[in-house]
C-alpha positions as CSV (number, residue, x, y, z in Angstrom):
1,M,16.3,-51.0,15.5
2,F,14.7,-48.0,15.4
3,V,15.4,-45.5,12.0
4,S,14.1,-42.0,11.8
5,V,13.4,-40.4,8.4
6,G,13.6,-36.6,8.9
7,A,11.3,-34.9,6.4
8,Q,12.9,-32.5,4.3
9,S,11.7,-29.1,4.9
10,Q,10.0,-27.6,1.9
11,K,8.9,-23.6,2.1
12,A,5.1,-23.3,1.1
13,T,4.7,-21.6,-2.6
14,P,3.3,-18.7,-2.1
15,R,-0.5,-18.4,-3.0
16,K,-0.8,-16.4,-6.4
17,A,-4.0,-14.2,-6.8
18,T,-6.6,-15.6,-9.4
19,L,-7.8,-13.4,-12.2
20,A,-11.5,-12.9,-10.6
21,E,-9.3,-11.8,-7.9
22,Q,-7.5,-9.4,-9.2
23,K,-10.5,-8.5,-11.0
24,A,-12.3,-7.5,-8.0
25,C,-9.8,-5.9,-6.6
26,S,-9.1,-3.7,-9.4
27,E,-12.7,-2.4,-10.2
28,Q,-13.2,-1.7,-5.8
29,A,-10.0,0.2,-6.2
30,A,-11.4,2.2,-9.0
31,K,-14.2,2.7,-6.9
32,V,-12.6,3.6,-3.6
33,F,-10.3,6.3,-5.8
34,H,-13.4,8.0,-7.6
35,E,-15.5,8.3,-4.5
36,H,-12.5,9.6,-2.6
37,F,-10.9,12.2,-5.9
38,P,-13.8,12.6,-8.0
39,D,-12.1,15.5,-9.4
40,S,-8.8,13.1,-9.8
41,S,-7.0,15.5,-12.4
42,D,-4.1,15.5,-10.0
43,A,-4.0,11.8,-8.5
44,T,-3.5,8.2,-9.8
45,Y,-4.1,5.0,-8.8
46,T,-3.2,1.4,-8.9
47,S,-4.0,-1.8,-7.2
48,H,-3.3,-5.0,-6.0
49,Y,-4.1,-8.0,-4.2
50,D,-2.6,-9.5,-1.8
51,P,-4.0,-13.3,-1.8
52,E,-1.5,-14.3,1.1
53,A,-3.5,-11.0,3.8
54,N,-6.7,-11.4,1.4
55,I,-6.3,-7.2,1.2
56,C,-7.3,-5.6,-2.2
57,Y,-4.9,-2.5,-1.8
58,A,-5.8,1.3,-3.2
59,H,-2.3,3.0,-3.8
60,I,-3.1,6.7,-4.9
61,D,-0.6,9.3,-5.7
62,Q,-1.8,12.9,-6.1
63,V,0.3,15.6,-6.6
64,K,-1.7,19.1,-5.8
65,K,-0.2,22.2,-7.3
66,R,-1.1,25.6,-5.5
67,N,0.0,29.0,-5.7
68,G,3.7,27.6,-7.2
69,D,4.1,25.0,-4.5
70,T,3.9,21.5,-4.4
71,A,2.8,18.8,-2.5
72,L,2.5,15.1,-2.6
73,Q,0.2,13.0,-0.8
74,I,0.4,9.0,-1.2
75,I,-2.2,7.0,0.4
76,I,-2.5,3.1,0.8
77,L,-5.6,2.2,1.9
78,D,-7.4,-1.3,1.7
79,A,-10.5,-0.6,-0.9
80,F,-12.6,-3.0,0.3
81,E,-12.4,-2.0,4.0
82,N,-11.5,1.5,3.0
83,K,-9.1,1.5,6.1
84,G,-5.9,3.3,5.6
85,Y,-2.7,1.9,6.0
86,A,0.0,4.3,4.9
87,V,-0.4,8.0,4.8
88,F,2.7,10.1,3.1
89,Y,2.2,14.3,2.8
90,A,4.7,16.7,1.9
91,P,3.9,20.3,1.7
92,S,6.7,20.8,-0.7
93,S,9.7,18.2,-2.5
94,S,12.2,20.8,-0.7
95,R,10.6,20.2,2.9
96,A,10.2,17.3,5.6
97,P,7.0,15.6,5.3
98,T,4.1,16.9,7.9
99,T,2.6,13.1,7.5
100,C,4.9,9.9,6.9
101,T,3.2,7.0,9.0
102,V,2.7,3.3,8.1
103,M,0.5,0.7,9.7
104,P,2.2,-3.0,9.7
105,L,-0.6,-5.4,9.6
106,D,1.1,-8.0,12.1
107,K,2.1,-4.8,14.7
108,K,-0.3,-2.7,16.5
109,E,1.6,0.2,16.9
110,K,1.9,2.5,13.5
111,V,5.7,3.4,12.1
112,E,6.7,7.3,12.0
113,C,9.0,7.9,9.0
114,T,11.2,11.0,8.0
115,S,11.1,11.0,4.5
116,I,9.7,9.4,1.3
117,D,12.4,6.9,0.7
118,E,12.0,5.4,4.1
119,F,7.7,5.9,3.4
120,E,8.4,3.4,0.3
121,A,10.6,1.3,2.1
122,L,8.6,0.5,4.9
123,V,5.8,0.3,2.0
124,R,8.1,-2.7,0.4
125,Q,8.6,-4.5,3.7
126,Y,5.2,-4.7,4.8
127,F,3.0,-4.8,2.0
128,N,5.2,-5.9,-1.2
129,L,4.1,-2.8,-2.7
130,N,6.3,-1.0,-5.0
131,N,5.6,2.6,-5.5
């Protein structure tokens, strides 16, 4: 007689970033931010280390005010590789973006978008980042 005992499928617990990884990411994101935006009076950044992808993201927001117009730019890049993954640029809050592109890690082609809401949803979906 043959008896088969099935193993229960268990979902692997996602790996959490160590404090050292988080610190290294934070320091590198600060460095890359100040390299790209030396006059950072109109820009801010946050860092996020994704241990599953082994990527340190720098999430940069810039609001440019010139001649009564306001432009919004958001950039998401790998802080160590200086590789861009997402860019949003709208010359005014009342106009559609002139650039709205996300490059997912697991795809070869970029995804175009048409609004800030769509951009933020793609960023959450592909990079697990909250704007």
